[in-house]
PDB file with one MODEL, atoms N, CA, C and O in Angstrom:
MODEL        1
ATOM      1  N   MET A   1      42.127  11.122 -49.770  1.00  0.00           N
ATOM      2  CA  MET A   1      40.835  11.035 -49.130  1.00  0.00           C
ATOM      3  C   MET A   1      39.793  11.676 -50.049  1.00  0.00           C
ATOM      4  O   MET A   1      40.061  12.688 -50.696  1.00  0.00           O
ATOM      5  N   ASN A   2      38.653  11.097 -50.093  1.00  0.00           N
ATOM      6  CA  ASN A   2      37.535  11.588 -50.887  1.00  0.00           C
ATOM      7  C   ASN A   2      37.176  13.011 -50.449  1.00  0.00           C
ATOM      8  O   ASN A   2      37.081  13.253 -49.246  1.00  0.00           O
ATOM      9  N   PRO A   3      36.969  13.977 -51.380  1.00  0.00           N
ATOM     10  CA  PRO A   3      36.670  15.364 -50.996  1.00  0.00           C
ATOM     11  C   PRO A   3      35.392  15.501 -50.165  1.00  0.00           C
ATOM     12  O   PRO A   3      35.326  16.349 -49.275  1.00  0.00           O
ATOM     13  N   ILE A   4      34.403  14.698 -50.439  1.00  0.00           N
ATOM     14  CA  ILE A   4      33.157  14.778 -49.660  1.00  0.00           C
ATOM     15  C   ILE A   4      33.405  14.280 -48.243  1.00  0.00           C
ATOM     16  O   ILE A   4      32.927  14.874 -47.277  1.00  0.00           O
ATOM     17  N   ARG A   5      34.145  13.201 -48.126  1.00  0.00           N
ATOM     18  CA  ARG A   5      34.456  12.670 -46.796  1.00  0.00           C
ATOM     19  C   ARG A   5      35.314  13.664 -46.001  1.00  0.00           C
ATOM     20  O   ARG A   5      35.112  13.844 -44.801  1.00  0.00           O
ATOM     21  N   LEU A   6      36.262  14.298 -46.674  1.00  0.00           N
ATOM     22  CA  LEU A   6      37.094  15.297 -46.034  1.00  0.00           C
ATOM     23  C   LEU A   6      36.243  16.465 -45.536  1.00  0.00           C
ATOM     24  O   LEU A   6      36.444  16.951 -44.423  1.00  0.00           O
ATOM     25  N   PHE A   7      35.298  16.910 -46.353  1.00  0.00           N
ATOM     26  CA  PHE A   7      34.407  18.002 -45.965  1.00  0.00           C
ATOM     27  C   PHE A   7      33.557  17.610 -44.756  1.00  0.00           C
ATOM     28  O   PHE A   7      33.413  18.392 -43.817  1.00  0.00           O
ATOM     29  N   LEU A   8      32.998  16.404 -44.779  1.00  0.00           N
ATOM     30  CA  LEU A   8      32.168  15.954 -43.666  1.00  0.00           C
ATOM     31  C   LEU A   8      32.971  15.819 -42.383  1.00  0.00           C
ATOM     32  O   LEU A   8      32.469  16.141 -41.306  1.00  0.00           O
ATOM     33  N   THR A   9      34.210  15.349 -42.479  1.00  0.00           N
ATOM     34  CA  THR A   9      35.063  15.237 -41.300  1.00  0.00           C
ATOM     35  C   THR A   9      35.366  16.614 -40.729  1.00  0.00           C
ATOM     36  O   THR A   9      35.285  16.825 -39.519  1.00  0.00           O
ATOM     37  N   ALA A  10      35.716  17.553 -41.610  1.00  0.00           N
ATOM     38  CA  ALA A  10      36.014  18.912 -41.158  1.00  0.00           C
ATOM     39  C   ALA A  10      34.775  19.564 -40.557  1.00  0.00           C
ATOM     40  O   ALA A  10      34.880  20.261 -39.548  1.00  0.00           O
ATOM     41  N   ALA A  11      33.618  19.357 -41.145  1.00  0.00           N
ATOM     42  CA  ALA A  11      32.373  19.931 -40.634  1.00  0.00           C
ATOM     43  C   ALA A  11      32.017  19.349 -39.276  1.00  0.00           C
ATOM     44  O   ALA A  11      31.571  20.079 -38.390  1.00  0.00           O
ATOM     45  N   SER A  12      32.203  18.060 -39.098  1.00  0.00           N
ATOM     46  CA  SER A  12      31.870  17.452 -37.804  1.00  0.00           C
ATOM     47  C   SER A  12      32.841  17.912 -36.719  1.00  0.00           C
ATOM     48  O   SER A  12      32.431  18.111 -35.575  1.00  0.00           O
ATOM     49  N   LEU A  13      34.124  18.085 -37.057  1.00  0.00           N
ATOM     50  CA  LEU A  13      35.080  18.617 -36.081  1.00  0.00           C
ATOM     51  C   LEU A  13      34.748  20.057 -35.705  1.00  0.00           C
ATOM     52  O   LEU A  13      34.863  20.433 -34.539  1.00  0.00           O
ATOM     53  N   ALA A  14      34.344  20.852 -36.665  1.00  0.00           N
ATOM     54  CA  ALA A  14      33.968  22.247 -36.392  1.00  0.00           C
ATOM     55  C   ALA A  14      32.723  22.300 -35.522  1.00  0.00           C
ATOM     56  O   ALA A  14      32.638  23.125 -34.613  1.00  0.00           O
ATOM     57  N   ALA A  15      31.763  21.435 -35.787  1.00  0.00           N
ATOM     58  CA  ALA A  15      30.548  21.408 -34.970  1.00  0.00           C
ATOM     59  C   ALA A  15      30.860  20.969 -33.543  1.00  0.00           C
ATOM     60  O   ALA A  15      30.318  21.525 -32.587  1.00  0.00           O
ATOM     61  N   ALA A  16      31.725  19.980 -33.399  1.00  0.00           N
ATOM     62  CA  ALA A  16      32.100  19.521 -32.060  1.00  0.00           C
ATOM     63  C   ALA A  16      32.827  20.625 -31.300  1.00  0.00           C
ATOM     64  O   ALA A  16      32.609  20.800 -30.101  1.00  0.00           O
ATOM     65  N   ALA A  17      33.679  21.361 -31.980  1.00  0.00           N
ATOM     66  CA  ALA A  17      34.409  22.454 -31.333  1.00  0.00           C
ATOM     67  C   ALA A  17      33.474  23.589 -30.942  1.00  0.00           C
ATOM     68  O   ALA A  17      33.686  24.245 -29.922  1.00  0.00           O
ATOM     69  N   ALA A  18      32.453  23.824 -31.735  1.00  0.00           N
ATOM     70  CA  ALA A  18      31.521  24.911 -31.440  1.00  0.00           C
ATOM     71  C   ALA A  18      30.719  24.645 -30.175  1.00  0.00           C
ATOM     72  O   ALA A  18      30.364  25.581 -29.458  1.00  0.00           O
ATOM     73  N   PHE A  19      30.430  23.375 -29.895  1.00  0.00           N
ATOM     74  CA  PHE A  19      29.617  23.042 -28.732  1.00  0.00           C
ATOM     75  C   PHE A  19      30.445  22.568 -27.540  1.00  0.00           C
ATOM     76  O   PHE A  19      29.885  22.228 -26.498  1.00  0.00           O
ATOM     77  N   ALA A  20      31.751  22.541 -27.680  1.00  0.00           N
ATOM     78  CA  ALA A  20      32.612  22.150 -26.568  1.00  0.00           C
ATOM     79  C   ALA A  20      32.611  23.264 -25.526  1.00  0.00           C
ATOM     80  O   ALA A  20      32.566  24.441 -25.881  1.00  0.00           O
ATOM     81  N   PRO A  21      32.660  22.902 -24.236  1.00  0.00           N
ATOM     82  CA  PRO A  21      32.670  23.942 -23.208  1.00  0.00           C
ATOM     83  C   PRO A  21      33.931  24.786 -23.297  1.00  0.00           C
ATOM     84  O   PRO A  21      35.030  24.279 -23.521  1.00  0.00           O
ATOM     85  N   SER A  22      33.746  26.071 -23.118  1.00  0.00           N
ATOM     86  CA  SER A  22      34.860  27.008 -23.170  1.00  0.00           C
ATOM     87  C   SER A  22      35.508  27.112 -21.794  1.00  0.00           C
ATOM     88  O   SER A  22      34.819  27.009 -20.779  1.00  0.00           O
ATOM     89  N   LYS A  23      36.790  27.310 -21.747  1.00  0.00           N
ATOM     90  CA  LYS A  23      37.481  27.476 -20.473  1.00  0.00           C
ATOM     91  C   LYS A  23      37.548  28.931 -20.059  1.00  0.00           C
ATOM     92  O   LYS A  23      37.917  29.234 -18.925  1.00  0.00           O
ATOM     93  N   THR A  24      37.199  29.832 -20.953  1.00  0.00           N
ATOM     94  CA  THR A  24      37.242  31.255 -20.647  1.00  0.00           C
ATOM     95  C   THR A  24      35.922  31.680 -20.018  1.00  0.00           C
ATOM     96  O   THR A  24      34.858  31.475 -20.602  1.00  0.00           O
ATOM     97  N   VAL A  25      35.989  32.262 -18.844  1.00  0.00           N
ATOM     98  CA  VAL A  25      34.803  32.762 -18.161  1.00  0.00           C
ATOM     99  C   VAL A  25      35.004  34.253 -17.957  1.00  0.00           C
ATOM    100  O   VAL A  25      35.947  34.673 -17.288  1.00  0.00           O
ATOM    101  N   LEU A  26      34.116  35.050 -18.535  1.00  0.00           N
ATOM    102  CA  LEU A  26      34.221  36.497 -18.400  1.00  0.00           C
ATOM    103  C   LEU A  26      33.432  36.960 -17.186  1.00  0.00           C
ATOM    104  O   LEU A  26      32.254  36.635 -17.041  1.00  0.00           O
ATOM    105  N   ARG A  27      34.080  37.712 -16.323  1.00  0.00           N
ATOM    106  CA  ARG A  27      33.426  38.255 -15.129  1.00  0.00           C
ATOM    107  C   ARG A  27      33.815  39.714 -14.996  1.00  0.00           C
ATOM    108  O   ARG A  27      34.905  40.104 -15.416  1.00  0.00           O
ATOM    109  N   PRO A  28      32.938  40.531 -14.416  1.00  0.00           N
ATOM    110  CA  PRO A  28      33.317  41.922 -14.199  1.00  0.00           C
ATOM    111  C   PRO A  28      34.517  42.009 -13.254  1.00  0.00           C
ATOM    112  O   PRO A  28      34.693  41.164 -12.377  1.00  0.00           O
ATOM    113  N   ALA A  29      35.335  43.042 -13.446  1.00  0.00           N
ATOM    114  CA  ALA A  29      36.516  43.218 -12.614  1.00  0.00           C
ATOM    115  C   ALA A  29      36.145  43.458 -11.161  1.00  0.00           C
ATOM    116  O   ALA A  29      36.860  43.025 -10.257  1.00  0.00           O
ATOM    117  N   HIS A  30      35.033  44.145 -10.927  1.00  0.00           N
ATOM    118  CA  HIS A  30      34.569  44.392  -9.563  1.00  0.00           C
ATOM    119  C   HIS A  30      33.055  44.317  -9.541  1.00  0.00           C
ATOM    120  O   HIS A  30      32.393  44.610 -10.536  1.00  0.00           O
ATOM    121  N   GLN A  31      32.520  43.931  -8.420  1.00  0.00           N
ATOM    122  CA  GLN A  31      31.074  43.779  -8.274  1.00  0.00           C
ATOM    123  C   GLN A  31      30.443  45.150  -8.077  1.00  0.00           C
ATOM    124  O   GLN A  31      30.934  45.947  -7.278  1.00  0.00           O
ATOM    125  N   THR A  32      29.378  45.429  -8.783  1.00  0.00           N
ATOM    126  CA  THR A  32      28.693  46.715  -8.675  1.00  0.00           C
ATOM    127  C   THR A  32      27.215  46.517  -8.957  1.00  0.00           C
ATOM    128  O   THR A  32      26.799  45.435  -9.373  1.00  0.00           O
ATOM    129  N   SER A  33      26.439  47.528  -8.737  1.00  0.00           N
ATOM    130  CA  SER A  33      25.009  47.468  -9.005  1.00  0.00           C
ATOM    131  C   SER A  33      24.782  47.212 -10.490  1.00  0.00           C
ATOM    132  O   SER A  33      25.525  47.723 -11.327  1.00  0.00           O
ATOM    133  N   SER A  34      23.757  46.421 -10.825  1.00  0.00           N
ATOM    134  CA  SER A  34      23.504  46.121 -12.233  1.00  0.00           C
ATOM    135  C   SER A  34      23.135  47.373 -13.012  1.00  0.00           C
ATOM    136  O   SER A  34      23.505  47.500 -14.180  1.00  0.00           O
ATOM    137  N   ALA A  35      22.419  48.295 -12.394  1.00  0.00           N
ATOM    138  CA  ALA A  35      22.061  49.524 -13.087  1.00  0.00           C
ATOM    139  C   ALA A  35      23.308  50.332 -13.416  1.00  0.00           C
ATOM    140  O   ALA A  35      23.421  50.888 -14.508  1.00  0.00           O
ATOM    141  N   LEU A  36      24.235  50.398 -12.483  1.00  0.00           N
ATOM    142  CA  LEU A  36      25.464  51.144 -12.730  1.00  0.00           C
ATOM    143  C   LEU A  36      26.331  50.416 -13.746  1.00  0.00           C
ATOM    144  O   LEU A  36      27.008  51.053 -14.553  1.00  0.00           O
ATOM    145  N   TYR A  37      26.317  49.092 -13.714  1.00  0.00           N
ATOM    146  CA  TYR A  37      27.127  48.318 -14.642  1.00  0.00           C
ATOM    147  C   TYR A  37      26.629  48.509 -16.070  1.00  0.00           C
ATOM    148  O   TYR A  37      27.429  48.635 -16.998  1.00  0.00           O
ATOM    149  N   VAL A  38      25.301  48.531 -16.249  1.00  0.00           N
ATOM    150  CA  VAL A  38      24.736  48.716 -17.581  1.00  0.00           C
ATOM    151  C   VAL A  38      25.022  50.128 -18.071  1.00  0.00           C
ATOM    152  O   VAL A  38      25.375  50.325 -19.233  1.00  0.00           O
ATOM    153  N   GLN A  39      24.871  51.103 -17.194  1.00  0.00           N
ATOM    154  CA  GLN A  39      25.090  52.478 -17.602  1.00  0.00           C
ATOM    155  C   GLN A  39      26.562  52.720 -17.913  1.00  0.00           C
ATOM    156  O   GLN A  39      26.890  53.463 -18.838  1.00  0.00           O
ATOM    157  N   GLY A  40      27.445  52.097 -17.146  1.00  0.00           N
ATOM    158  CA  GLY A  40      28.845  52.185 -17.428  1.00  0.00           C
ATOM    159  C   GLY A  40      29.538  53.426 -16.915  1.00  0.00           C
ATOM    160  O   GLY A  40      30.676  53.693 -17.300  1.00  0.00           O
ATOM    161  N   GLN A  41      28.885  54.195 -16.054  1.00  0.00           N
ATOM    162  CA  GLN A  41      29.514  55.409 -15.572  1.00  0.00           C
ATOM    163  C   GLN A  41      29.852  55.339 -14.101  1.00  0.00           C
ATOM    164  O   GLN A  41      30.926  55.796 -13.710  1.00  0.00           O
ATOM    165  N   GLY A  42      28.993  54.793 -13.271  1.00  0.00           N
ATOM    166  CA  GLY A  42      29.278  54.702 -11.862  1.00  0.00           C
ATOM    167  C   GLY A  42      28.682  55.831 -11.043  1.00  0.00           C
ATOM    168  O   GLY A  42      28.716  55.763  -9.815  1.00  0.00           O
ATOM    169  N   ASP A  43      28.137  56.867 -11.669  1.00  0.00           N
ATOM    170  CA  ASP A  43      27.527  57.970 -10.940  1.00  0.00           C
ATOM    171  C   ASP A  43      26.070  57.691 -10.611  1.00  0.00           C
ATOM    172  O   ASP A  43      25.491  58.383  -9.774  1.00  0.00           O
ATOM    173  N   GLY A  44      25.475  56.714 -11.234  1.00  0.00           N
ATOM    174  CA  GLY A  44      24.050  56.461 -11.100  1.00  0.00           C
ATOM    175  C   GLY A  44      23.289  57.314 -12.103  1.00  0.00           C
ATOM    176  O   GLY A  44      23.839  58.255 -12.675  1.00  0.00           O
ATOM    177  N   TYR A  45      22.060  56.988 -12.304  1.00  0.00           N
ATOM    178  CA  TYR A  45      21.240  57.754 -13.237  1.00  0.00           C
ATOM    179  C   TYR A  45      20.750  59.027 -12.586  1.00  0.00           C
ATOM    180  O   TYR A  45      20.502  59.046 -11.380  1.00  0.00           O
ATOM    181  N   LYS A  46      20.606  60.094 -13.356  1.00  0.00           N
ATOM    182  CA  LYS A  46      20.089  61.361 -12.841  1.00  0.00           C
ATOM    183  C   LYS A  46      18.562  61.336 -12.791  1.00  0.00           C
ATOM    184  O   LYS A  46      17.962  61.805 -11.824  1.00  0.00           O
ATOM    185  N   LYS A  47      17.933  60.787 -13.837  1.00  0.00           N
ATOM    186  CA  LYS A  47      16.477  60.709 -13.911  1.00  0.00           C
ATOM    187  C   LYS A  47      16.108  59.400 -14.596  1.00  0.00           C
ATOM    188  O   LYS A  47      16.718  59.018 -15.595  1.00  0.00           O
ATOM    189  N   VAL A  48      15.095  58.709 -14.044  1.00  0.00           N
ATOM    190  CA  VAL A  48      14.694  57.403 -14.566  1.00  0.00           C
ATOM    191  C   VAL A  48      13.199  57.405 -14.824  1.00  0.00           C
ATOM    192  O   VAL A  48      12.428  57.903 -14.004  1.00  0.00           O
ATOM    193  N   PHE A  49      12.779  56.848 -15.969  1.00  0.00           N
ATOM    194  CA  PHE A  49      11.372  56.665 -16.309  1.00  0.00           C
ATOM    195  C   PHE A  49      10.958  55.257 -15.912  1.00  0.00           C
ATOM    196  O   PHE A  49      11.636  54.286 -16.251  1.00  0.00           O
ATOM    197  N   VAL A  50       9.826  55.144 -15.181  1.00  0.00           N
ATOM    198  CA  VAL A  50       9.309  53.832 -14.771  1.00  0.00           C
ATOM    199  C   VAL A  50       7.877  53.707 -15.282  1.00  0.00           C
ATOM    200  O   VAL A  50       6.998  54.464 -14.870  1.00  0.00           O
ATOM    201  N   ALA A  51       7.649  52.757 -16.172  1.00  0.00           N
ATOM    202  CA  ALA A  51       6.292  52.486 -16.654  1.00  0.00           C
ATOM    203  C   ALA A  51       5.601  51.598 -15.634  1.00  0.00           C
ATOM    204  O   ALA A  51       6.164  50.589 -15.211  1.00  0.00           O
ATOM    205  N   GLY A  52       4.383  51.960 -15.232  1.00  0.00           N
ATOM    206  CA  GLY A  52       3.659  51.173 -14.238  1.00  0.00           C
ATOM    207  C   GLY A  52       4.218  51.392 -12.845  1.00  0.00           C
ATOM    208  O   GLY A  52       4.409  50.439 -12.089  1.00  0.00           O
ATOM    209  N   GLY A  53       4.480  52.638 -12.506  1.00  0.00           N
ATOM    210  CA  GLY A  53       5.136  52.942 -11.248  1.00  0.00           C
ATOM    211  C   GLY A  53       4.255  52.956 -10.019  1.00  0.00           C
ATOM    212  O   GLY A  53       4.740  53.261  -8.929  1.00  0.00           O
ATOM    213  N   SER A  54       2.969  52.636 -10.153  1.00  0.00           N
ATOM    214  CA  SER A  54       2.078  52.735  -8.996  1.00  0.00           C
ATOM    215  C   SER A  54       1.773  51.403  -8.325  1.00  0.00           C
ATOM    216  O   SER A  54       1.235  51.386  -7.218  1.00  0.00           O
ATOM    217  N   LYS A  55       2.105  50.282  -8.971  1.00  0.00           N
ATOM    218  CA  LYS A  55       1.764  48.972  -8.412  1.00  0.00           C
ATOM    219  C   LYS A  55       2.921  47.997  -8.554  1.00  0.00           C
ATOM    220  O   LYS A  55       3.795  48.161  -9.406  1.00  0.00           O
ATOM    221  N   GLY A  56       2.908  47.003  -7.721  1.00  0.00           N
ATOM    222  CA  GLY A  56       3.795  45.850  -7.850  1.00  0.00           C
ATOM    223  C   GLY A  56       5.269  46.189  -7.941  1.00  0.00           C
ATOM    224  O   GLY A  56       5.795  46.974  -7.152  1.00  0.00           O
ATOM    225  N   VAL A  57       5.929  45.581  -8.925  1.00  0.00           N
ATOM    226  CA  VAL A  57       7.361  45.736  -9.094  1.00  0.00           C
ATOM    227  C   VAL A  57       7.709  47.181  -9.445  1.00  0.00           C
ATOM    228  O   VAL A  57       8.721  47.708  -8.982  1.00  0.00           O
ATOM    229  N   GLY A  58       6.871  47.822 -10.265  1.00  0.00           N
ATOM    230  CA  GLY A  58       7.121  49.214 -10.628  1.00  0.00           C
ATOM    231  C   GLY A  58       7.171  50.120  -9.415  1.00  0.00           C
ATOM    232  O   GLY A  58       8.018  51.010  -9.337  1.00  0.00           O
ATOM    233  N   ARG A  59       6.270  49.903  -8.467  1.00  0.00           N
ATOM    234  CA  ARG A  59       6.255  50.712  -7.247  1.00  0.00           C
ATOM    235  C   ARG A  59       7.508  50.443  -6.407  1.00  0.00           C
ATOM    236  O   ARG A  59       8.087  51.372  -5.843  1.00  0.00           O
ATOM    237  N   LEU A  60       7.919  49.198  -6.325  1.00  0.00           N
ATOM    238  CA  LEU A  60       9.147  48.878  -5.605  1.00  0.00           C
ATOM    239  C   LEU A  60      10.362  49.555  -6.240  1.00  0.00           C
ATOM    240  O   LEU A  60      11.257  50.036  -5.545  1.00  0.00           O
ATOM    241  N   VAL A  61      10.375  49.580  -7.569  1.00  0.00           N
ATOM    242  CA  VAL A  61      11.473  50.242  -8.284  1.00  0.00           C
ATOM    243  C   VAL A  61      11.461  51.740  -7.992  1.00  0.00           C
ATOM    244  O   VAL A  61      12.509  52.335  -7.742  1.00  0.00           O
ATOM    245  N   VAL A  62      10.276  52.348  -8.025  1.00  0.00           N
ATOM    246  CA  VAL A  62      10.162  53.779  -7.724  1.00  0.00           C
ATOM    247  C   VAL A  62      10.670  54.070  -6.314  1.00  0.00           C
ATOM    248  O   VAL A  62      11.449  55.003  -6.115  1.00  0.00           O
ATOM    249  N   ASP A  63      10.235  53.282  -5.340  1.00  0.00           N
ATOM    250  CA  ASP A  63      10.664  53.487  -3.952  1.00  0.00           C
ATOM    251  C   ASP A  63      12.177  53.351  -3.812  1.00  0.00           C
ATOM    252  O   ASP A  63      12.806  54.153  -3.122  1.00  0.00           O
ATOM    253  N   LYS A  64      12.761  52.357  -4.450  1.00  0.00           N
ATOM    254  CA  LYS A  64      14.204  52.132  -4.371  1.00  0.00           C
ATOM    255  C   LYS A  64      14.975  53.293  -5.003  1.00  0.00           C
ATOM    256  O   LYS A  64      15.952  53.782  -4.437  1.00  0.00           O
ATOM    257  N   LEU A  65      14.530  53.721  -6.170  1.00  0.00           N
ATOM    258  CA  LEU A  65      15.214  54.821  -6.851  1.00  0.00           C
ATOM    259  C   LEU A  65      15.127  56.114  -6.043  1.00  0.00           C
ATOM    260  O   LEU A  65      16.107  56.852  -5.940  1.00  0.00           O
ATOM    261  N   LEU A  66      13.949  56.388  -5.469  1.00  0.00           N
ATOM    262  CA  LEU A  66      13.798  57.592  -4.658  1.00  0.00           C
ATOM    263  C   LEU A  66      14.678  57.540  -3.418  1.00  0.00           C
ATOM    264  O   LEU A  66      15.233  58.559  -3.006  1.00  0.00           O
ATOM    265  N   SER A  67      14.808  56.362  -2.823  1.00  0.00           N
ATOM    266  CA  SER A  67      15.650  56.234  -1.635  1.00  0.00           C
ATOM    267  C   SER A  67      17.123  56.476  -1.955  1.00  0.00           C
ATOM    268  O   SER A  67      17.899  56.854  -1.078  1.00  0.00           O
ATOM    269  N   GLU A  68      17.505  56.258  -3.215  1.00  0.00           N
ATOM    270  CA  GLU A  68      18.885  56.489  -3.641  1.00  0.00           C
ATOM    271  C   GLU A  68      19.102  57.911  -4.149  1.00  0.00           C
ATOM    272  O   GLU A  68      20.207  58.275  -4.551  1.00  0.00           O
ATOM    273  N   GLY A  69      18.021  58.724  -4.127  1.00  0.00           N
ATOM    274  CA  GLY A  69      18.149  60.110  -4.536  1.00  0.00           C
ATOM    275  C   GLY A  69      18.006  60.370  -6.023  1.00  0.00           C
ATOM    276  O   GLY A  69      18.381  61.441  -6.501  1.00  0.00           O
ATOM    277  N   THR A  70      17.476  59.416  -6.756  1.00  0.00           N
ATOM    278  CA  THR A  70      17.288  59.565  -8.197  1.00  0.00           C
ATOM    279  C   THR A  70      15.954  60.240  -8.483  1.00  0.00           C
ATOM    280  O   THR A  70      14.964  59.956  -7.808  1.00  0.00           O
ATOM    281  N   ASP A  71      15.909  61.132  -9.473  1.00  0.00           N
ATOM    282  CA  ASP A  71      14.642  61.708  -9.925  1.00  0.00           C
ATOM    283  C   ASP A  71      13.892  60.639 -10.704  1.00  0.00           C
ATOM    284  O   ASP A  71      14.477  59.946 -11.536  1.00  0.00           O
ATOM    285  N   VAL A  72      12.586  60.503 -10.435  1.00  0.00           N
ATOM    286  CA  VAL A  72      11.793  59.459 -11.076  1.00  0.00           C
ATOM    287  C   VAL A  72      10.606  60.080 -11.794  1.00  0.00           C
ATOM    288  O   VAL A  72       9.909  60.934 -11.247  1.00  0.00           O
ATOM    289  N   VAL A  73      10.386  59.638 -13.029  1.00  0.00           N
ATOM    290  CA  VAL A  73       9.188  59.977 -13.786  1.00  0.00           C
ATOM    291  C   VAL A  73       8.441  58.663 -13.971  1.00  0.00           C
ATOM    292  O   VAL A  73       8.965  57.721 -14.565  1.00  0.00           O
ATOM    293  N   ALA A  74       7.200  58.605 -13.453  1.00  0.00           N
ATOM    294  CA  ALA A  74       6.452  57.345 -13.492  1.00  0.00           C
ATOM    295  C   ALA A  74       5.188  57.502 -14.335  1.00  0.00           C
ATOM    296  O   ALA A  74       4.524  58.537 -14.292  1.00  0.00           O
ATOM    297  N   LEU A  75       4.872  56.474 -15.091  1.00  0.00           N
ATOM    298  CA  LEU A  75       3.653  56.427 -15.875  1.00  0.00           C
ATOM    299  C   LEU A  75       2.601  55.681 -15.063  1.00  0.00           C
ATOM    300  O   LEU A  75       2.819  54.537 -14.665  1.00  0.00           O
ATOM    301  N   VAL A  76       1.441  56.334 -14.813  1.00  0.00           N
ATOM    302  CA  VAL A  76       0.348  55.717 -14.060  1.00  0.00           C
ATOM    303  C   VAL A  76      -0.948  55.934 -14.825  1.00  0.00           C
ATOM    304  O   VAL A  76      -1.000  56.746 -15.749  1.00  0.00           O
ATOM    305  N   ARG A  77      -2.000  55.206 -14.441  1.00  0.00           N
ATOM    306  CA  ARG A  77      -3.261  55.276 -15.170  1.00  0.00           C
ATOM    307  C   ARG A  77      -4.296  56.207 -14.564  1.00  0.00           C
ATOM    308  O   ARG A  77      -5.213  56.640 -15.262  1.00  0.00           O
ATOM    309  N   SER A  78      -4.171  56.525 -13.284  1.00  0.00           N
ATOM    310  CA  SER A  78      -5.236  57.313 -12.658  1.00  0.00           C
ATOM    311  C   SER A  78      -4.670  58.543 -11.952  1.00  0.00           C
ATOM    312  O   SER A  78      -3.499  58.588 -11.572  1.00  0.00           O
ATOM    313  N   ASP A  79      -5.542  59.537 -11.791  1.00  0.00           N
ATOM    314  CA  ASP A  79      -5.154  60.763 -11.096  1.00  0.00           C
ATOM    315  C   ASP A  79      -4.864  60.492  -9.622  1.00  0.00           C
ATOM    316  O   ASP A  79      -4.019  61.154  -9.020  1.00  0.00           O
ATOM    317  N   GLU A  80      -5.567  59.517  -9.041  1.00  0.00           N
ATOM    318  CA  GLU A  80      -5.328  59.164  -7.638  1.00  0.00           C
ATOM    319  C   GLU A  80      -3.893  58.689  -7.440  1.00  0.00           C
ATOM    320  O   GLU A  80      -3.249  59.044  -6.453  1.00  0.00           O
ATOM    321  N   LYS A  81      -3.402  57.901  -8.362  1.00  0.00           N
ATOM    322  CA  LYS A  81      -2.034  57.385  -8.260  1.00  0.00           C
ATOM    323  C   LYS A  81      -1.018  58.502  -8.476  1.00  0.00           C
ATOM    324  O   LYS A  81       0.062  58.485  -7.884  1.00  0.00           O
ATOM    325  N   VAL A  82      -1.360  59.473  -9.321  1.00  0.00           N
ATOM    326  CA  VAL A  82      -0.471  60.619  -9.519  1.00  0.00           C
ATOM    327  C   VAL A  82      -0.298  61.351  -8.201  1.00  0.00           C
ATOM    328  O   VAL A  82       0.821  61.700  -7.825  1.00  0.00           O
ATOM    329  N   GLU A  83      -1.408  61.588  -7.491  1.00  0.00           N
ATOM    330  CA  GLU A  83      -1.353  62.276  -6.201  1.00  0.00           C
ATOM    331  C   GLU A  83      -0.567  61.447  -5.181  1.00  0.00           C
ATOM    332  O   GLU A  83       0.232  61.982  -4.412  1.00  0.00           O
ATOM    333  N   GLU A  84      -0.806  60.139  -5.189  1.00  0.00           N
ATOM    334  CA  GLU A  84      -0.104  59.255  -4.251  1.00  0.00           C
ATOM    335  C   GLU A  84       1.397  59.277  -4.456  1.00  0.00           C
ATOM    336  O   GLU A  84       2.157  59.393  -3.494  1.00  0.00           O
ATOM    337  N   LEU A  85       1.835  59.167  -5.718  1.00  0.00           N
ATOM    338  CA  LEU A  85       3.258  59.156  -6.016  1.00  0.00           C
ATOM    339  C   LEU A  85       3.880  60.546  -5.841  1.00  0.00           C
ATOM    340  O   LEU A  85       5.045  60.661  -5.460  1.00  0.00           O
ATOM    341  N   SER A  86       3.116  61.586  -6.115  1.00  0.00           N
ATOM    342  CA  SER A  86       3.631  62.947  -5.957  1.00  0.00           C
ATOM    343  C   SER A  86       3.882  63.269  -4.489  1.00  0.00           C
ATOM    344  O   SER A  86       4.726  64.110  -4.178  1.00  0.00           O
ATOM    345  N   ALA A  87       3.165  62.618  -3.591  1.00  0.00           N
ATOM    346  CA  ALA A  87       3.312  62.874  -2.166  1.00  0.00           C
ATOM    347  C   ALA A  87       4.552  62.202  -1.564  1.00  0.00           C
ATOM    348  O   ALA A  87       4.924  62.497  -0.428  1.00  0.00           O
ATOM    349  N   LEU A  88       5.184  61.311  -2.309  1.00  0.00           N
ATOM    350  CA  LEU A  88       6.354  60.599  -1.790  1.00  0.00           C
ATOM    351  C   LEU A  88       7.529  61.553  -1.627  1.00  0.00           C
ATOM    352  O   LEU A  88       7.710  62.485  -2.411  1.00  0.00           O
ATOM    353  N   GLU A  89       8.321  61.300  -0.592  1.00  0.00           N
ATOM    354  CA  GLU A  89       9.542  62.077  -0.377  1.00  0.00           C
ATOM    355  C   GLU A  89      10.592  61.617  -1.382  1.00  0.00           C
ATOM    356  O   GLU A  89      10.709  60.425  -1.669  1.00  0.00           O
ATOM    357  N   GLY A  90      11.340  62.551  -1.903  1.00  0.00           N
ATOM    358  CA  GLY A  90      12.421  62.151  -2.795  1.00  0.00           C
ATOM    359  C   GLY A  90      12.598  62.997  -3.977  1.00  0.00           C
ATOM    360  O   GLY A  90      13.484  62.742  -4.792  1.00  0.00           O
TER     361      GLY A  90
ENDMDL
END
């Protein structure tokens, strides 16, 4: 067989194998919180920094973390928001 043709055949087979669906599906052994899964310890975080903790998603994250007993340090833009967040229980 011609060496160029052999190379092209091998390259096309390798490309086809690379894009073929894999039968191996990796899943975690047990379902857990994504934060705990990323951290890899299972104890939860002791202290978490949240940028934009006074509005929208950041505020929801702050509320959730405080409800779980985590210490939160939040970055906000105004003194009013500092007072508001400082008044939260947690």
